[in-house]
C-alpha positions as CSV (number, residue, x, y, z in Angstrom):
1,X,66.8,46.3,-86.7
2,X,67.5,45.0,-83.7
3,X,66.3,47.8,-81.4
4,X,63.8,47.4,-78.9
5,X,62.0,50.4,-79.1
6,X,59.9,49.2,-81.8
7,X,58.8,46.3,-79.8
8,X,58.1,48.6,-77.3
9,X,55.9,50.5,-79.5
10,X,53.9,48.2,-80.6
11,X,53.3,46.7,-77.3
12,X,52.0,50.0,-76.8
13,X,49.9,50.2,-79.9
14,X,48.2,47.1,-78.8
15,X,47.3,47.8,-75.3
16,X,45.7,51.4,-76.5
17,X,43.7,49.1,-79.4
18,X,42.5,47.1,-76.8
19,X,41.5,49.9,-74.0
20,X,39.7,51.8,-76.7
21,X,38.0,48.5,-78.0
22,X,36.7,47.6,-74.9
23,X,36.1,51.2,-73.7
24,X,38.5,51.2,-70.8
25,X,39.3,54.4,-69.2
26,X,42.6,56.2,-69.9
27,X,43.6,55.5,-66.3
28,X,43.2,51.4,-66.5
29,X,45.7,51.8,-69.6
30,X,48.1,53.7,-68.2
31,X,48.0,51.1,-65.3
32,X,48.6,48.4,-67.6
33,X,51.2,49.6,-69.2
34,X,52.7,50.5,-65.9
35,X,52.2,46.8,-65.3
36,X,53.9,45.5,-68.1
37,X,56.7,47.7,-67.7
38,X,57.1,46.5,-63.9
39,X,57.0,43.0,-64.9
40,X,59.5,43.5,-67.8
41,X,62.3,45.2,-65.5
42,X,61.4,42.6,-63.0
43,X,62.1,39.7,-65.5
44,X,65.4,41.7,-66.5
45,X,66.8,41.8,-63.2
46,X,65.9,38.1,-62.3
47,X,68.2,37.0,-65.0
48,X,70.8,39.6,-64.6
49,X,71.1,38.7,-61.1
50,X,71.7,35.3,-61.9
51,X,73.8,36.1,-64.4
52,X,76.2,38.2,-62.1
53,X,76.3,35.8,-59.5
54,X,77.4,33.4,-62.4
55,X,79.9,35.7,-63.7
56,X,81.4,36.6,-60.4
57,X,82.1,33.2,-59.8
58,X,84.0,32.6,-62.8
59,X,85.8,36.1,-62.3
60,X,86.8,35.0,-58.8
61,X,88.0,31.4,-59.8
62,X,90.2,33.0,-62.8
63,X,92.1,35.8,-60.9
64,X,92.9,33.2,-57.9
65,X,93.4,30.1,-59.8
66,X,90.4,28.1,-58.6
67,X,88.3,27.3,-61.4
68,X,85.1,25.8,-59.8
69,X,82.5,23.6,-61.7
70,X,84.0,23.4,-65.1
71,X,83.3,20.1,-66.4
72,X,79.5,20.3,-64.6
73,X,76.5,21.8,-64.7
74,X,76.2,22.7,-68.0
75,X,78.4,25.2,-69.9
76,X,81.2,26.5,-67.3
77,X,78.9,24.9,-64.4
78,X,76.2,27.4,-65.3
79,X,73.1,25.1,-64.0
80,X,74.9,25.2,-60.5
81,X,73.7,29.2,-59.8
82,X,70.1,28.0,-61.2
83,X,70.4,25.2,-58.7
84,X,71.5,27.5,-55.5
85,X,68.5,29.9,-56.7
86,X,66.1,27.2,-56.8
87,X,67.5,25.6,-53.0
88,X,67.2,28.9,-51.8
89,X,63.4,29.1,-52.6
90,X,62.9,26.1,-50.9
91,X,64.6,26.9,-47.8
92,X,62.9,27.4,-44.5
93,X,62.3,30.6,-43.4
94,X,63.6,30.6,-39.8
95,X,63.1,33.5,-37.3
96,X,64.7,33.6,-33.7
97,X,62.4,33.9,-30.8
98,X,63.9,37.0,-29.7
99,X,63.9,38.8,-33.1
100,X,61.4,41.9,-33.9
101,X,59.7,39.8,-36.5
102,X,58.0,43.0,-38.2
103,X,61.3,44.7,-38.6
104,X,63.0,41.5,-39.6
105,X,60.3,40.8,-42.4
106,X,60.3,44.1,-44.2
107,X,64.4,44.6,-44.1
108,X,64.5,42.6,-47.2
109,X,61.4,43.7,-48.6
110,X,62.7,47.4,-48.5
111,X,66.1,46.6,-49.6
112,X,64.7,44.7,-52.7
113,X,62.4,47.2,-53.2
114,X,64.2,50.2,-53.5
115,X,66.8,48.3,-56.0
116,X,63.8,47.9,-58.4
117,X,62.4,51.2,-58.2
118,X,65.9,53.0,-59.2
119,X,65.4,51.2,-62.8
120,X,62.5,53.6,-63.5
121,X,64.7,56.2,-64.7
122,X,67.9,54.2,-66.0
123,X,67.8,54.6,-70.2
124,X,68.7,51.2,-71.0
125,X,68.7,52.0,-74.8
126,X,67.3,54.5,-77.3
127,X,63.7,55.0,-76.1
128,X,64.1,52.5,-73.6
129,X,63.1,54.5,-70.5
130,X,60.4,53.9,-67.9
131,X,60.1,57.5,-66.5
132,X,62.3,60.3,-68.2
133,X,61.5,62.8,-65.6
134,X,63.7,66.0,-65.3
135,X,64.9,64.7,-62.0
136,X,66.4,61.8,-62.7
137,X,69.7,61.5,-61.0
138,X,68.1,63.3,-58.0
139,X,65.5,60.3,-57.6
140,X,68.3,57.7,-58.0
141,X,70.4,59.3,-55.5
142,X,67.5,60.0,-53.1
143,X,65.8,56.6,-53.7
144,X,68.9,54.7,-53.1
145,X,69.7,56.2,-49.2
146,X,66.8,53.7,-48.4
147,X,69.3,50.7,-48.4
148,X,70.8,51.8,-45.2
149,X,67.2,51.9,-43.3
150,X,67.1,47.9,-44.5
151,X,70.3,47.2,-43.1
152,X,69.8,48.9,-40.0
153,X,66.3,47.0,-39.6
154,X,68.1,43.8,-40.5
155,X,70.7,44.4,-37.9
156,X,68.2,45.6,-34.9
157,X,65.3,43.3,-35.8
158,X,67.5,40.0,-36.5
159,X,68.5,40.7,-31.8
160,X,71.8,39.4,-32.8
161,X,74.9,41.5,-31.2
162,X,76.8,40.4,-34.8
163,X,74.1,41.5,-36.9
164,X,73.5,44.9,-34.9
165,X,77.5,45.5,-34.9
166,X,77.2,45.0,-38.8
167,X,73.9,47.3,-39.3
168,X,75.7,50.0,-37.2
169,X,79.0,49.4,-39.5
170,X,77.0,49.8,-42.4
171,X,74.9,53.1,-41.2
172,X,78.0,54.6,-40.7
173,X,80.1,53.6,-43.9
174,X,76.7,54.2,-46.4
175,X,76.0,57.9,-44.6
176,X,79.5,59.2,-44.7
177,X,80.4,57.6,-48.7
178,X,77.0,59.2,-49.9
179,X,78.4,62.6,-49.2
180,X,81.5,62.5,-51.7
181,X,79.4,60.2,-53.9
182,X,76.7,63.0,-54.4
183,X,79.4,65.6,-54.7
184,X,80.9,63.6,-57.8
185,X,78.0,63.8,-59.4
186,X,77.2,67.5,-59.5
187,X,80.2,68.3,-61.9
188,X,78.3,66.5,-64.5
189,X,75.3,68.2,-63.7
190,X,77.0,71.3,-64.3
191,X,78.2,70.5,-67.7
192,X,75.2,68.8,-68.9
193,X,72.7,71.7,-67.8
194,X,70.1,68.8,-66.9
195,X,69.0,66.1,-64.1
196,X,67.3,63.7,-66.8
197,X,69.2,60.6,-66.9
198,X,68.2,60.6,-70.8
199,X,69.5,64.3,-70.9
200,X,73.0,63.2,-69.9
201,X,73.1,60.6,-72.4
202,X,71.8,63.1,-75.5
203,X,74.7,65.9,-73.9
204,X,77.3,63.4,-74.6
205,X,76.5,62.4,-77.9
206,X,77.9,59.6,-80.2
207,X,81.7,60.5,-80.0
208,X,83.7,59.0,-77.2
209,X,86.0,62.4,-76.9
210,X,83.0,64.2,-75.7
211,X,81.9,61.7,-73.1
212,X,82.5,63.4,-69.8
213,X,84.5,60.8,-68.3
214,X,87.6,62.7,-69.5
215,X,86.9,66.6,-68.4
216,X,84.9,64.6,-65.1
217,X,87.9,61.8,-65.0
218,X,88.4,62.5,-61.0
219,X,84.9,62.8,-60.5
220,X,84.8,59.3,-62.4
221,X,86.9,57.7,-60.1
222,X,85.5,59.3,-56.9
223,X,81.7,57.9,-57.6
224,X,83.5,54.5,-58.7
225,X,85.4,54.4,-55.2
226,X,82.3,55.7,-53.2
227,X,79.8,53.5,-54.8
228,X,82.2,50.2,-54.1
229,X,82.0,51.0,-50.5
230,X,78.3,52.0,-50.3
231,X,77.8,48.1,-52.1
232,X,79.5,46.9,-49.0
233,X,81.8,44.7,-51.2
234,X,85.8,44.6,-50.8
235,X,87.7,46.6,-49.4
236,X,85.1,48.3,-48.2
237,X,83.0,44.9,-46.8
238,X,83.1,46.1,-43.3
239,X,79.3,45.6,-42.6
240,X,79.3,41.8,-43.4
241,X,83.2,40.5,-42.6
242,X,83.1,37.3,-42.4
243,X,86.0,36.7,-40.2
244,X,84.9,39.3,-37.7
245,X,80.8,39.0,-37.7
246,X,80.2,35.9,-39.6
247,X,78.3,37.6,-42.5
248,X,77.3,40.8,-40.3
249,X,73.6,42.3,-40.3
250,X,72.1,39.2,-42.5
251,X,73.7,36.7,-40.6
252,X,69.9,35.6,-38.9
253,X,68.2,35.5,-42.2
254,X,67.8,32.3,-44.0
255,X,65.8,31.2,-47.3
256,X,64.4,33.5,-49.7
257,X,64.8,36.6,-47.3
258,X,68.8,35.7,-47.5
259,X,68.4,35.4,-51.4
260,X,66.6,38.7,-51.3
261,X,69.7,40.6,-49.4
262,X,72.1,38.6,-52.0
263,X,70.6,39.6,-54.8
264,X,70.0,43.1,-53.9
265,X,74.2,43.3,-53.5
266,X,74.4,42.1,-56.9
267,X,71.4,44.1,-58.9
268,X,73.0,47.2,-56.7
269,X,75.9,46.5,-58.3
270,X,74.7,46.3,-61.8
271,X,73.2,49.9,-61.2
272,X,75.8,51.8,-59.8
273,X,77.3,50.8,-63.1
274,X,74.6,51.7,-64.8
275,X,74.1,55.0,-63.6
276,X,78.0,55.7,-64.1
277,X,77.3,54.5,-67.6
278,X,74.8,56.8,-68.1
279,X,76.9,60.0,-66.3
280,X,80.5,59.3,-67.9
281,X,80.5,56.5,-70.5
282,X,77.8,58.0,-72.6
283,X,74.8,56.0,-71.6
284,X,73.7,53.6,-74.9
285,X,75.5,55.9,-77.5
286,X,78.1,54.4,-79.7
287,X,81.5,55.6,-79.2
288,X,81.9,56.4,-83.2
289,X,78.9,57.5,-85.5
290,X,79.9,55.0,-87.7
291,X,79.0,52.1,-85.0
292,X,75.8,53.2,-84.7
293,X,74.8,49.6,-86.6
294,X,75.0,48.1,-83.2
295,X,71.7,48.4,-81.1
296,X,71.8,50.8,-78.5
297,X,71.1,48.8,-75.6
298,X,74.0,46.0,-76.6
299,X,76.3,49.5,-76.3
300,X,74.5,50.0,-72.5
301,X,74.8,46.8,-71.5
302,X,78.2,46.3,-72.5
303,X,79.4,49.5,-71.0
304,X,77.7,48.7,-67.7
305,X,78.9,45.5,-67.3
306,X,82.9,46.2,-68.1
307,X,82.2,48.5,-65.0
308,X,81.0,45.4,-62.9
309,X,83.8,43.8,-63.9
310,X,86.1,46.1,-62.6
311,X,84.1,46.0,-59.5
312,X,84.5,42.8,-59.0
313,X,88.1,42.9,-60.1
314,X,88.3,45.1,-56.8
315,X,86.8,42.3,-54.5
316,X,89.3,39.7,-55.6
317,X,92.6,41.6,-56.1
318,X,92.5,44.0,-52.2
319,X,92.2,43.4,-48.6
320,X,90.0,44.9,-46.4
321,X,90.2,48.1,-45.2
322,X,90.7,48.8,-41.5
323,X,87.3,50.5,-40.2
324,X,89.2,53.6,-38.8
325,X,91.1,54.3,-42.3
326,X,87.7,53.6,-44.2
327,X,86.1,56.6,-42.5
328,X,89.0,58.8,-42.7
329,X,89.2,57.8,-46.3
330,X,86.0,59.0,-46.9
331,X,86.1,62.4,-45.1
332,X,89.5,63.5,-45.2
333,X,90.7,62.4,-48.7
334,X,87.1,61.5,-51.1
335,X,85.1,64.8,-49.9
336,X,88.1,67.3,-50.4
337,X,88.7,66.3,-53.6
338,X,85.0,66.1,-54.6
339,X,84.8,69.7,-53.8
340,X,88.3,70.5,-55.8
341,X,86.5,68.6,-58.9
342,X,83.2,70.7,-58.1
343,X,85.8,74.0,-58.1
344,X,87.4,73.0,-61.1
345,X,84.4,72.1,-63.1
346,X,82.5,75.7,-62.6
347,X,86.0,77.4,-63.6
348,X,86.1,75.5,-66.5
349,X,82.2,75.9,-67.4
350,X,82.9,79.6,-66.9
351,X,85.9,80.2,-69.0
352,X,84.4,77.6,-72.0
C-alpha cells in the first residue's frame, strides 16, 4: 500500500491524458515527464542533503561526546541546519580580483550537476528508476569521474596557492582510487551478467544469503574504502586538510557556491552508498521474502543510510593519512587486491 509505484503510474496517466486531450506531440509529453522526474529528484536530494548535514552533526557529537545544539532549534537542533542553509543563501558571493571568473563560476555548477545526473539510473525501489539503461553502472562510473575536473577548476580558478594544491591533491587522489573502485565492481558484473542497475537488484533476489556482499566480500570493502577516498573524507581528506590548506580547493568560495560544494560532498556520500546497496546488498529487496510487506523504497533508504553512517563513523574515528601512505595504499594494496578479487570471481563463475 505504501509503495510509490502507484503514485508514479497515476502521475504518468494524468500527464498522458492531458497531453492527449490538448493534442500535444509525444515529444512534448516526454519532456514534461522528464521535467517532473528531475524536479522530484532535486526535491529529494535537497531534503536528503539537509538531513545528512544534521545527521553528521549528531553522529560526530555522540562519537566525540560533544553534543552540540540539543535544547534549542527544535528536536536535537534540527532547525540549526535549516538556518545554516538560509544563511548561505543570503551571503554575498565574493570573487577575488585575480580569479579566473568563468572557471571559478562553473566549478561548483559542474560538481552539483554531476551529482544530480548520477541519480538517473539508481533504482530507489520497485519500479522507481528514472532510466533503466543496460549500462547503468558504466554510466555512473563515467559521469562521476567529472568531479575531479570541477575540483581542479575550483583550485585553478581561485588563483590561490592553497586552492591549487588542494585541487592537484584531489586530482591525484581521485584518479588513483578510481582504478581499484572500478575493478571492485567488475566482480559483481561477472556474477550478475549485466550492467543494468535494476538487473543487479533482480539478480540477487529477496534472500540475504544470495546478496553479492558474501561472495564479493573483498570487492565490497575495496569499493567502500576507495569510495571514501573519492569523497575526500577522513581519513582521506588530503584535498581539504584544514590544518594544512585551510580548506583547500574551496577556500575562495562563499555563499551559495560554497554551499554547492558542501552539499555535493554529502550527496556524493549518499550516492556511493546507494550504488553499494544496489551492487552488494540486494538494493530495494528485503532480506527475507516474508518482509516484503515493508515498501521497497524503505529497504533501499535504510540500507543506504546505514552505509552513510559507516562512512561518517570512519571520519570521526580515524586520523588523516600521510599523502605518501595514501597513494601507495591505492596502488600497492587496493589495486592488487582488486585484481585478486577478479581472478577469484572468474574462477568461481567458471566452476559453479
